[in-house]
MIKEVEX-199041 format. One line per 3 residues: number of its first residue (from 1); for each residue z, y, x of N, C-alpha, C, CB. Coordinates in nm, 2 decimals. Each point is the difference from the previous one (the first is absolute). Glycine has a CB too. Layout:
// MIKEVEX-199041
NUM> Z,Y,X,Z,Y,X,Z,Y,X,Z,Y,X; ...
END
This chain:
// MIKEVEX-199041
1> 0.00,-0.11,0.08,0.00,0.11,-0.08,0.00,0.13,0.09,0.12,-0.14,-0.18; -0.17,0.24,0.12,-0.01,0.13,0.07,0.11,0.10,-0.05,-0.25,-0.03,0.04; 0.26,0.14,0.02,0.10,0.10,-0.04,-0.02,0.04,-0.16,0.02,0.08,0.25
4> -0.14,-0.08,-0.29,-0.04,0.03,-0.14,0.07,-0.10,-0.09,-0.22,0.10,0.07; 0.22,-0.22,-0.03,0.06,-0.12,-0.08,0.15,0.02,0.00,-0.19,-0.15,0.07; 0.25,0.19,0.04,0.14,0.02,0.00,0.04,0.11,-0.08,0.01,-0.10,0.21
7> -0.09,0.21,-0.21,0.03,0.11,-0.09,-0.01,-0.04,-0.15,-0.10,0.16,0.18; 0.00,-0.24,-0.21,-0.01,-0.05,-0.14,0.12,-0.09,-0.04,-0.26,0.01,0.02; 0.31,-0.09,0.07,0.12,-0.07,-0.02,0.12,0.09,-0.03,-0.09,-0.18,0.14
10> 0.11,0.28,-0.06,0.10,0.10,-0.02,-0.01,0.07,-0.13,0.01,0.03,0.25; -0.13,0.01,-0.29,-0.03,0.08,-0.12,0.03,-0.09,-0.12,-0.17,0.14,0.13; 0.12,-0.26,-0.14,0.02,-0.10,-0.10,0.14,-0.03,-0.03,-0.22,-0.09,0.05
13> 0.29,0.07,0.06,0.15,-0.03,-0.01,0.07,0.11,-0.07,0.00,-0.14,0.20; -0.02,0.26,-0.15,0.05,0.12,-0.07,-0.04,0.01,-0.15,-0.02,0.11,0.23; -0.10,-0.13,-0.26,-0.05,0.00,-0.14,0.09,-0.11,-0.08,-0.24,0.06,0.08
16> 0.26,-0.18,-0.02,0.07,-0.09,-0.08,0.14,0.05,-0.04,-0.13,-0.18,0.12; 0.20,0.24,-0.02,0.14,0.05,-0.03,0.00,0.12,-0.09,0.07,-0.08,0.23; -0.18,0.17,-0.22,0.00,0.11,-0.09,-0.03,-0.04,-0.14,-0.07,0.14,0.19
19> -0.01,-0.25,-0.20,-0.04,-0.05,-0.14,0.13,-0.06,-0.07,-0.25,-0.06,0.08; 0.36,0.03,0.00,0.11,-0.05,-0.05,0.11,0.11,-0.04,-0.05,-0.21,0.15; 0.00,0.34,-0.12,0.08,0.12,-0.04,0.07,0.06,0.12,0.04,-0.11,-0.22
22> -0.07,0.07,0.34,0.06,0.07,0.12,-0.08,0.13,0.02,0.06,-0.22,0.11; 0.02,0.33,-0.07,-0.05,0.12,0.03,0.03,0.05,0.14,0.01,0.05,-0.25; -0.09,0.05,0.30,0.02,0.04,0.14,0.13,0.08,0.01,-0.26,0.02,0.04
25> 0.33,-0.04,0.07,0.12,0.07,0.04,-0.04,0.08,0.13,0.17,-0.18,-0.10; -0.24,0.30,0.08,-0.05,0.07,0.10,0.10,0.06,0.10,-0.19,0.05,-0.16; 0.30,-0.03,0.12,0.10,0.08,0.09,0.05,-0.08,0.12,0.08,0.12,-0.20
28> -0.10,-0.25,0.19,0.05,-0.08,0.12,-0.12,-0.04,0.09,0.19,-0.09,-0.13; -0.31,0.14,0.11,-0.11,-0.03,0.08,-0.04,0.09,0.11,-0.08,-0.10,-0.20; 0.17,0.20,0.23,-0.02,0.10,0.10,0.02,-0.07,0.14,0.07,0.19,-0.15
31> -0.13,-0.14,0.26,0.02,-0.06,0.13,-0.09,-0.11,0.02,0.23,0.07,0.00; -0.24,-0.11,0.14,-0.08,-0.11,0.03,0.05,-0.06,0.13,-0.20,0.09,-0.11; 0.20,-0.22,0.13,0.05,-0.07,0.11,-0.12,-0.03,0.10,0.19,-0.11,-0.14
34> -0.16,0.07,0.26,-0.10,-0.02,0.10,-0.12,-0.08,-0.03,0.19,0.01,0.14; -0.18,-0.13,-0.19,-0.11,-0.09,-0.03,-0.04,0.01,-0.15,0.07,-0.16,0.20; -0.02,0.24,-0.28,-0.02,0.01,-0.14,-0.15,0.05,-0.02,0.25,0.05,-0.05
37> -0.32,-0.12,-0.05,-0.13,0.04,-0.04,0.01,0.08,-0.13,-0.10,-0.21,0.10; 0.17,0.15,-0.20,0.03,0.07,-0.12,0.11,-0.07,-0.08,-0.25,0.09,-0.01; 0.30,-0.02,-0.09,0.11,-0.05,-0.08,0.00,0.06,-0.14,0.13,-0.04,0.21
40> -0.09,-0.03,-0.30,0.02,0.05,-0.15,0.13,-0.06,-0.05,-0.25,0.01,-0.05; 0.34,0.08,0.00,0.12,-0.04,-0.06,-0.01,0.00,-0.15,0.12,0.09,0.19; -0.09,-0.20,-0.26,0.00,-0.01,-0.14,0.14,-0.04,-0.04,-0.24,-0.06,-0.02
43> 0.27,0.09,-0.10,0.13,-0.03,-0.06,-0.01,-0.06,-0.14,0.10,0.19,0.14; -0.01,-0.29,-0.16,0.01,-0.05,-0.14,0.11,0.07,-0.09,-0.09,-0.22,0.09; 0.15,0.33,-0.04,0.10,0.07,-0.06,0.14,-0.05,0.05,-0.14,0.02,-0.20
46> 0.14,-0.11,0.29,0.13,-0.05,0.06,-0.01,0.01,0.16,0.05,-0.16,-0.21; -0.14,0.08,0.26,-0.02,0.00,0.14,-0.14,0.06,0.04,0.15,-0.21,0.01; -0.16,0.23,0.13,-0.13,0.05,0.05,-0.07,-0.10,0.08,0.08,0.22,0.00
49> -0.21,-0.25,-0.03,-0.07,-0.10,0.07,-0.11,0.08,0.09,0.04,-0.18,-0.19; -0.02,0.15,0.32,-0.10,0.06,0.09,-0.11,-0.09,0.04,0.18,0.13,0.09; -0.30,-0.09,-0.12,-0.12,-0.07,0.04,-0.05,0.06,0.13,-0.06,-0.06,-0.23
52> 0.05,-0.02,0.33,-0.02,0.05,0.14,-0.11,-0.08,0.07,0.24,0.06,0.01; -0.33,0.02,0.05,-0.09,-0.05,0.10,0.02,0.06,0.13,-0.16,-0.02,-0.18; 0.17,-0.07,0.29,0.03,0.05,0.13,-0.07,-0.09,0.11,0.23,0.08,-0.08
55> -0.26,-0.02,0.19,-0.06,-0.06,0.11,0.10,-0.09,0.07,-0.16,0.20,0.03; 0.12,-0.32,0.02,0.09,-0.08,0.08,-0.07,-0.03,0.14,0.10,-0.11,-0.21; -0.01,0.10,0.31,-0.05,-0.03,0.14,0.10,-0.11,0.05,-0.09,0.25,0.04
58> 0.04,-0.37,-0.02,0.08,-0.12,0.03,-0.04,-0.07,0.13,0.03,-0.02,-0.24; 0.06,0.01,0.32,-0.03,-0.07,0.13,0.03,-0.15,-0.01,0.06,0.22,0.12; -0.15,-0.30,-0.07,0.02,-0.15,-0.02,0.01,-0.05,0.14,-0.13,-0.02,-0.22
61> 0.23,-0.06,0.25,0.02,-0.06,0.13,-0.08,-0.14,-0.01,0.24,0.11,0.04; -0.35,-0.11,0.03,-0.08,-0.12,0.01,0.05,-0.08,0.11,-0.19,0.11,-0.09; 0.18,-0.26,0.07,0.05,-0.08,0.11,-0.07,0.01,0.13,0.06,-0.15,-0.18
64> -0.19,0.20,0.17,-0.08,0.02,0.11,0.04,0.13,0.06,-0.18,-0.14,-0.09; 0.23,0.15,0.22,0.05,0.13,0.05,-0.12,0.09,0.03,0.20,-0.11,0.11; -0.31,0.06,-0.11,-0.12,0.10,0.03,-0.06,0.06,-0.14,-0.06,-0.14,0.21
67> 0.12,0.10,-0.32,-0.05,0.05,-0.13,0.11,0.10,-0.05,-0.13,-0.22,-0.06; 0.09,0.35,0.04,0.09,0.09,-0.05,-0.06,0.05,-0.14,0.09,0.07,0.24; -0.01,-0.10,-0.35,-0.05,0.03,-0.13,0.08,0.11,-0.07,-0.08,-0.24,-0.02
70> 0.01,0.34,-0.04,0.06,0.10,-0.07,-0.07,0.03,-0.13,0.08,0.10,0.22; -0.02,-0.14,-0.33,-0.07,-0.02,-0.13,0.02,0.13,-0.08,0.02,-0.25,-0.01; -0.12,0.31,-0.04,0.01,0.12,-0.09,-0.02,-0.05,-0.15,-0.08,0.16,0.19
73> 0.14,-0.09,-0.28,-0.02,-0.04,-0.13,0.05,0.10,-0.11,0.03,-0.24,0.08; -0.03,0.21,-0.21,0.04,0.08,-0.10,0.10,-0.08,-0.09,-0.22,0.14,0.01; 0.34,-0.08,-0.05,0.09,-0.07,-0.08,0.02,0.08,-0.13,0.12,-0.09,0.20
76> -0.13,0.01,-0.31,0.02,0.06,-0.13,0.13,-0.06,-0.05,-0.25,0.03,-0.06; 0.35,0.05,0.02,0.13,-0.04,-0.05,0.05,0.08,-0.11,0.05,-0.09,0.22; 0.04,0.03,-0.30,0.07,0.06,-0.11,0.15,-0.01,0.03,-0.19,-0.04,-0.16
79> 0.25,0.16,0.16,0.15,0.00,0.02,0.07,0.06,-0.12,-0.04,0.03,0.25; 0.15,-0.09,-0.29,0.07,0.05,-0.11,0.13,0.06,0.04,-0.10,-0.18,-0.14; 0.12,0.31,0.10,0.12,0.08,0.05,0.08,0.04,-0.12,-0.13,0.09,0.19
82> 0.26,-0.11,-0.18,0.10,0.04,-0.10,0.04,0.15,0.04,0.09,-0.25,-0.04; -0.11,0.35,-0.05,0.04,0.13,0.02,0.09,0.05,-0.11,-0.21,0.05,0.13; 0.29,0.05,-0.10,0.09,0.06,-0.11,-0.07,0.09,-0.09,0.19,-0.02,0.15
85> -0.29,0.08,-0.10,-0.07,0.11,-0.08,-0.15,-0.01,0.01,0.20,0.14,0.03; -0.27,-0.15,-0.13,-0.14,0.00,0.01,-0.06,0.14,-0.02,0.00,-0.24,-0.10; -0.14,0.25,0.14,-0.07,0.13,-0.01,0.08,0.11,0.06,-0.11,-0.08,-0.20
88> 0.17,0.05,0.31,0.07,0.11,0.08,-0.02,-0.03,0.14,0.18,0.04,-0.17; -0.21,0.06,0.25,-0.02,-0.01,0.15,0.12,-0.04,0.06,-0.17,0.17,0.00; 0.17,-0.29,0.07,0.12,-0.04,0.07,0.02,0.07,0.14,-0.02,-0.22,-0.12
91> 0.14,0.24,0.16,0.02,0.07,0.12,-0.07,-0.07,0.12,0.23,0.08,-0.09; -0.21,-0.21,0.10,-0.06,-0.08,0.11,-0.12,-0.07,-0.04,0.21,-0.03,0.10; -0.26,0.04,-0.23,-0.12,-0.07,-0.04,0.03,-0.15,-0.01,-0.15,0.18,0.10
94> 0.04,-0.26,-0.11,0.02,-0.15,0.00,-0.07,-0.04,0.13,0.00,-0.04,-0.26; 0.08,-0.06,0.34,-0.06,-0.05,0.11,-0.08,-0.13,-0.02,0.18,0.11,0.12; -0.29,-0.12,-0.05,-0.09,-0.11,-0.03,0.07,-0.14,0.03,-0.20,0.15,0.06
97> 0.29,-0.14,0.04,0.06,-0.13,0.04,0.12,-0.04,-0.09,-0.07,0.04,0.23; 0.11,0.05,-0.32,0.11,-0.03,-0.09,-0.05,-0.06,-0.13,0.13,0.18,0.10; -0.04,-0.22,-0.19,-0.05,-0.05,-0.12,-0.03,-0.15,0.00,-0.08,0.23,-0.05
100> 0.07,-0.29,-0.07,-0.03,-0.14,0.00,-0.15,-0.02,0.00,0.22,-0.04,-0.14; -0.27,-0.04,0.22,-0.15,-0.04,0.01,-0.02,-0.10,-0.10,-0.02,0.05,0.24; -0.06,-0.01,-0.34,-0.04,-0.09,-0.11,-0.14,-0.06,0.01,0.16,0.13,-0.16
103> -0.24,-0.07,0.26,-0.12,-0.05,0.02,-0.05,0.05,0.14,-0.04,-0.02,-0.25; -0.03,-0.07,0.32,-0.06,0.04,0.14,-0.11,-0.08,0.02,0.22,0.07,0.10; -0.33,0.00,-0.07,-0.13,-0.07,0.04,-0.05,0.06,0.13,-0.06,-0.04,-0.24
106> 0.03,-0.04,0.34,-0.04,0.04,0.13,-0.16,-0.03,0.02,0.24,-0.03,0.09; -0.31,0.12,-0.04,-0.14,-0.01,0.02,-0.02,0.03,0.15,-0.07,0.06,-0.24; 0.01,-0.16,0.32,-0.02,0.02,0.14,-0.14,0.03,0.03,0.19,-0.16,0.04
109> -0.21,0.25,0.06,-0.14,0.03,0.03,-0.06,-0.10,0.09,0.06,0.24,-0.03; -0.18,-0.28,-0.01,-0.07,-0.10,0.08,-0.05,0.07,0.13,-0.07,-0.14,-0.21; 0.05,0.08,0.32,-0.06,0.06,0.12,-0.12,0.08,-0.03,0.09,-0.18,0.14
112> -0.10,0.29,-0.07,-0.11,0.10,-0.02,-0.12,-0.04,0.08,0.16,0.18,-0.04; -0.23,-0.29,0.00,-0.11,-0.06,0.08,-0.12,-0.01,-0.09,0.16,-0.12,0.16; -0.27,0.08,-0.11,-0.12,-0.04,-0.07,-0.02,0.06,-0.14,0.02,-0.21,0.13
115> 0.01,0.14,-0.23,-0.03,0.04,-0.14,0.11,0.10,-0.05,-0.10,-0.23,-0.04; 0.19,0.27,0.12,0.10,0.10,-0.03,-0.02,0.12,0.10,0.16,-0.19,-0.08; -0.27,0.28,0.05,-0.04,0.08,0.10,0.10,0.12,0.03,-0.23,-0.06,-0.07
118> 0.30,0.11,-0.02,0.09,0.10,0.03,0.13,-0.02,-0.07,-0.18,0.15,0.03; 0.28,-0.09,0.03,0.14,0.00,-0.06,0.00,0.05,-0.14,0.11,0.03,0.23; -0.19,0.08,-0.26,-0.01,0.06,-0.13,-0.05,-0.10,-0.10,-0.04,0.21,0.11
121> -0.04,-0.30,-0.07,-0.06,-0.11,-0.09,0.06,-0.12,0.03,-0.20,0.11,-0.02; 0.33,-0.12,0.06,0.06,-0.13,0.04,0.03,-0.09,-0.12,0.11,0.12,0.20; -0.10,-0.26,-0.16,0.02,-0.10,-0.10,0.14,-0.04,0.02,-0.25,-0.08,-0.01
124> 0.33,0.07,-0.11,0.14,-0.05,0.00,0.01,-0.14,-0.07,0.09,0.25,0.00; 0.01,-0.32,0.05,0.03,-0.13,-0.06,0.15,-0.02,-0.02,-0.20,-0.10,0.09; 0.24,0.03,-0.18,0.15,-0.03,-0.01,0.04,-0.13,0.09,0.01,0.09,-0.25
127> -0.12,-0.15,0.31,0.02,-0.11,0.08,0.02,0.04,0.15,-0.14,-0.14,-0.15; 0.27,0.15,0.19,0.05,0.04,0.13,-0.05,-0.09,0.11,0.20,0.09,-0.10; -0.20,-0.22,0.07,-0.05,-0.10,0.11,-0.15,0.01,0.03,0.19,-0.15,-0.08
130> -0.27,0.19,-0.03,-0.14,0.02,0.03,-0.02,0.11,0.09,-0.05,-0.08,-0.23; 0.13,0.19,0.21,-0.01,0.11,0.10,0.03,-0.03,0.14,0.05,0.14,-0.18; 0.07,-0.22,0.19,0.05,-0.04,0.13,-0.10,-0.09,0.07,0.23,0.01,-0.08
133> -0.30,-0.10,0.01,-0.10,-0.08,0.06,-0.12,0.08,0.05,0.06,-0.18,-0.15; -0.10,0.27,0.07,-0.12,0.08,0.04,0.03,0.09,0.12,-0.07,0.00,-0.24; 0.19,0.05,0.24,0.05,0.08,0.11,0.00,-0.09,0.13,0.13,0.15,-0.15
136> -0.08,-0.26,0.14,0.02,-0.09,0.11,-0.13,-0.04,0.06,0.21,-0.09,-0.11; -0.31,0.06,0.02,-0.14,-0.03,0.05,-0.06,0.11,0.07,-0.03,-0.15,-0.18; 0.05,0.28,0.13,-0.05,0.11,0.06,0.06,0.03,0.13,-0.04,0.09,-0.22
139> 0.17,-0.11,0.23,0.07,0.01,0.13,-0.05,-0.09,0.10,0.19,0.07,-0.10; -0.22,-0.20,0.07,-0.06,-0.09,0.10,-0.13,0.04,0.04,0.13,-0.19,-0.08; -0.21,0.24,-0.01,-0.14,0.04,0.04,0.00,0.12,0.09,-0.09,-0.09,-0.22
142> 0.19,0.18,0.20,0.01,0.11,0.08,0.04,-0.03,0.14,0.05,0.13,-0.21; 0.04,-0.24,0.22,0.05,-0.05,0.12,-0.11,-0.06,0.08,0.22,-0.04,-0.10; -0.30,-0.03,0.03,-0.11,-0.08,0.07,-0.11,0.10,0.05,0.05,-0.20,-0.14
145> -0.06,0.32,0.10,-0.10,0.10,0.03,0.05,0.09,0.12,-0.09,-0.01,-0.24; 0.22,-0.01,0.28,0.05,0.08,0.10,-0.07,-0.01,0.14,0.22,-0.01,-0.13; -0.24,0.12,0.20,-0.06,-0.02,0.13,0.11,-0.02,0.09,-0.20,0.14,-0.05
148> 0.20,-0.25,0.12,0.11,-0.04,0.10,-0.05,0.03,0.14,0.09,-0.18,-0.16; 0.01,0.19,0.24,-0.02,0.03,0.14,0.04,-0.13,0.08,0.04,0.25,-0.03; -0.13,-0.34,0.05,0.04,-0.13,0.07,0.05,0.03,0.15,-0.17,-0.12,-0.15
151> 0.27,0.06,0.19,0.05,0.01,0.13,-0.10,-0.04,0.11,0.23,-0.04,-0.09; -0.23,0.13,0.18,-0.10,-0.03,0.12,-0.14,0.04,-0.03,0.14,-0.19,0.07; -0.17,0.24,-0.19,-0.14,0.03,-0.03,-0.02,0.15,-0.03,-0.03,-0.22,-0.09
154> 0.13,0.30,0.11,-0.02,0.14,-0.02,0.08,0.08,0.10,-0.03,-0.04,-0.24; -0.02,0.17,0.26,0.07,0.09,0.09,0.04,0.12,-0.08,-0.14,-0.07,0.20; 0.27,0.10,-0.21,0.05,0.12,-0.08,0.01,0.12,0.10,0.14,-0.15,-0.16
157> -0.21,0.26,0.12,0.00,0.12,0.08,0.13,0.07,0.00,-0.23,0.02,-0.05; 0.26,0.05,0.16,0.12,0.07,0.01,-0.02,0.14,-0.07,0.07,-0.13,0.21; 0.04,0.20,-0.23,-0.01,0.13,-0.07,-0.08,0.10,0.09,0.22,-0.05,-0.12
160> -0.21,0.03,0.25,-0.08,0.09,0.09,-0.14,-0.01,-0.02,0.17,-0.02,0.16; -0.22,-0.10,-0.21,-0.14,-0.02,-0.01,-0.05,0.05,-0.13,0.01,-0.19,0.13; 0.06,0.23,-0.23,-0.04,0.04,-0.12,-0.06,0.15,0.01,0.18,-0.15,-0.11
163> -0.13,0.22,0.21,-0.06,0.14,0.02,-0.16,-0.02,0.03,0.24,0.10,0.09; -0.27,-0.19,0.00,-0.14,-0.03,0.04,-0.08,-0.05,-0.12,0.08,-0.05,0.24; -0.01,-0.01,-0.34,-0.08,-0.06,-0.11,-0.01,0.10,-0.12,0.08,-0.22,0.06
166> -0.02,0.34,-0.04,0.00,0.10,-0.12,-0.15,0.04,-0.03,0.23,0.09,0.08; -0.31,-0.06,0.03,-0.14,0.03,-0.04,-0.07,-0.11,-0.08,-0.01,0.14,0.19; 0.04,-0.26,-0.16,-0.06,-0.11,-0.08,0.06,-0.01,-0.13,-0.03,-0.12,0.20
169> 0.16,0.15,-0.22,0.06,-0.01,-0.13,-0.05,0.11,-0.09,0.21,-0.09,0.10; -0.24,0.20,-0.05,-0.05,0.11,-0.08,-0.15,-0.01,-0.05,0.15,0.14,0.13; -0.21,-0.25,-0.08,-0.14,-0.03,-0.05,0.02,-0.11,-0.11,-0.12,0.05,0.24
172> 0.23,-0.10,-0.26,0.02,-0.10,-0.11,0.00,0.07,-0.14,0.12,-0.15,0.16; -0.15,0.07,-0.26,-0.01,0.06,-0.14,0.14,0.06,-0.04,-0.18,-0.18,-0.07; 0.18,0.30,0.01,0.11,0.07,-0.04,0.11,0.03,0.11,-0.04,-0.10,-0.21
175> 0.00,0.10,0.33,0.09,0.02,0.11,-0.04,0.12,0.08,0.07,-0.24,0.00; -0.15,0.33,-0.04,-0.06,0.11,0.07,0.11,0.09,0.05,-0.22,-0.01,-0.13; 0.32,0.03,0.05,0.11,0.09,0.04,0.12,-0.07,0.05,-0.08,0.16,-0.17
178> 0.07,-0.28,0.21,0.12,-0.08,0.04,0.05,0.06,0.13,-0.09,-0.21,-0.11; 0.23,0.19,0.12,0.07,0.05,0.12,0.06,-0.13,0.07,0.06,0.23,-0.12; -0.01,-0.20,0.24,0.06,-0.11,0.08,0.10,-0.07,-0.08,-0.05,0.12,0.21
181> 0.14,-0.05,-0.28,0.11,-0.07,-0.06,-0.04,-0.07,-0.13,0.15,0.17,0.09; -0.27,-0.15,-0.13,-0.05,-0.08,-0.12,-0.05,-0.14,0.04,-0.08,0.21,-0.11; 0.07,-0.24,0.24,-0.05,-0.13,0.05,0.13,-0.09,0.01,-0.21,0.11,0.12
184> 0.19,-0.23,-0.18,0.11,-0.10,0.00,-0.03,-0.10,0.10,0.06,0.04,-0.24; -0.04,-0.17,0.21,-0.03,-0.12,0.09,-0.14,0.01,0.04,0.17,-0.15,-0.12; -0.20,0.12,0.25,-0.14,-0.02,0.04,0.00,-0.12,0.09,-0.05,0.24,-0.01
187> -0.04,-0.34,-0.02,-0.01,-0.12,0.08,-0.14,-0.05,0.00,0.24,-0.05,-0.06; -0.28,-0.02,0.17,-0.13,-0.05,0.01,0.00,-0.16,0.01,-0.06,0.21,0.12; -0.04,-0.27,-0.19,0.00,-0.14,0.02,-0.15,-0.05,0.00,0.23,-0.02,-0.11
190> -0.25,-0.10,0.14,-0.14,-0.05,0.02,-0.03,-0.10,-0.12,0.00,0.03,0.26; -0.10,-0.01,-0.33,-0.04,-0.09,-0.11,-0.06,-0.13,0.06,-0.04,0.20,-0.17; 0.02,-0.30,0.08,-0.06,-0.12,0.05,-0.15,0.02,0.04,0.16,-0.13,-0.15
193> -0.23,0.24,0.09,-0.14,0.01,0.03,-0.01,0.08,0.13,-0.06,-0.01,-0.24; 0.17,0.05,0.31,0.00,0.06,0.13,0.02,0.15,-0.01,-0.15,-0.18,0.08; 0.14,0.24,-0.20,0.02,0.14,-0.01,0.14,0.04,0.01,-0.21,0.01,-0.14
196> 0.24,0.11,0.23,0.13,0.05,0.00,0.03,0.11,-0.12,-0.01,-0.05,0.26; 0.11,0.05,-0.31,0.04,0.08,-0.11,0.12,0.09,0.03,-0.10,-0.19,-0.15; 0.09,0.31,0.13,0.12,0.09,0.01,0.05,0.02,-0.14,-0.09,0.12,0.20
199> 0.20,-0.17,-0.23,0.07,0.02,-0.13,0.11,0.12,0.01,-0.04,-0.25,-0.06; 0.03,0.33,-0.03,0.10,0.12,0.00,0.04,0.04,-0.14,-0.10,0.08,0.23; 0.21,-0.03,-0.24,0.05,0.06,-0.12,0.01,0.16,0.01,0.13,-0.21,-0.05
202> -0.20,0.27,-0.05,-0.01,0.15,0.00,0.06,0.04,-0.14,-0.21,0.01,0.18; 0.32,0.06,-0.18,0.05,0.05,-0.12,0.03,-0.12,-0.10,-0.12,0.22,0.03; 0.16,-0.33,0.03,0.03,-0.12,-0.08,-0.11,-0.09,-0.04,0.17,0.12,-0.08
205> -0.30,-0.08,0.11,-0.12,-0.07,-0.03,-0.05,-0.08,0.12,-0.05,0.17,-0.18; 0.01,-0.29,0.17,-0.05,-0.08,0.11,-0.15,0.02,0.02,0.18,-0.17,-0.04; -0.22,0.19,0.16,-0.14,0.01,0.04,-0.04,-0.10,0.11,0.01,0.25,-0.06
208> -0.13,-0.30,0.06,-0.04,-0.09,0.11,-0.13,0.05,0.05,0.12,-0.21,-0.10; -0.12,0.22,0.24,-0.12,0.05,0.08,-0.05,-0.11,0.08,0.09,0.23,0.00; -0.21,-0.27,-0.02,-0.05,-0.11,0.08,-0.07,0.05,0.13,-0.02,-0.14,-0.21
211> 0.04,0.07,0.32,-0.04,0.06,0.13,-0.12,-0.08,0.07,0.24,0.09,0.02; -0.27,-0.20,-0.10,-0.11,-0.10,0.06,0.05,-0.11,0.07,-0.14,0.18,0.03; 0.06,-0.27,0.03,0.04,-0.11,0.07,0.04,0.02,0.14,-0.13,-0.12,-0.15
214> 0.24,0.06,0.19,0.05,0.02,0.14,0.05,-0.14,0.04,0.07,0.25,-0.03; -0.05,-0.25,0.15,0.05,-0.13,0.06,0.15,-0.02,-0.01,-0.19,0.02,0.17; 0.26,0.09,-0.19,0.14,0.00,-0.01,0.05,0.11,-0.10,0.02,-0.09,0.23
217> 0.08,0.06,-0.30,0.05,0.10,-0.10,0.07,0.11,0.07,0.03,-0.18,-0.18
END
C-alpha cells in the first residue's frame, strides 16, 4: 500500500467513529511531537479518542554483523484518554505516549529500489519480515559490489603525493574546483588485464583513472 491508502484507512476509521456520534474535541489537538504526521481527537461525551499517524524509525539487529538495518515506517494508532473536562484546552495537552492504546497498525516501508523509484512514491507493507528480508538481500548485494584492495596488489599514495595529483583531480567530472583537502584516500592497483588504475575519493565520491598496461603496479 502507498501513503494514499494509509490516508484512506485513517479517514475511513474516523468516519466510522463519527457515524457513531463521536464529535471533534479541537481544544486538545494543539502542538505536535517530533515524528507526528497528523492527529484528530474525537470524543463520545466521556473520553477523548486520539487518532494518530506518526513516522517510525526502527533499528534491527541482524545476526550477520555486516548487515545494518534501519527500517522506516508509518504507525496508525488510536489512544483513549480519560479527561476531567471536555472541549477545554488542557494546560499540558494530551501526550501521544499516554492513554490506553485500543488499536495499532504498523506499515513498514519497502526498500527504495527498482519498482519503488522514490521515497515519495514508496510502498508500505504490514509484513515486517518481508522488509527485513528485502533489506538483507540488498545489503548482501551492496557488499558484493564493494571495490576491495587486495593485499600486495595495490600501492596507497601518501598525503604528500596528493598535491602532485591535484591537476589530475581537477580534470575529473565535477572536480574542477577541488582543493587538496577534498582528496581522500588514493591508491593504485593493477587489474588482471594489466592496466594500472588510480582510485581516489574526491568529496566523498570515488573516481578511477586508468593508466594503461604496465609491467608492475
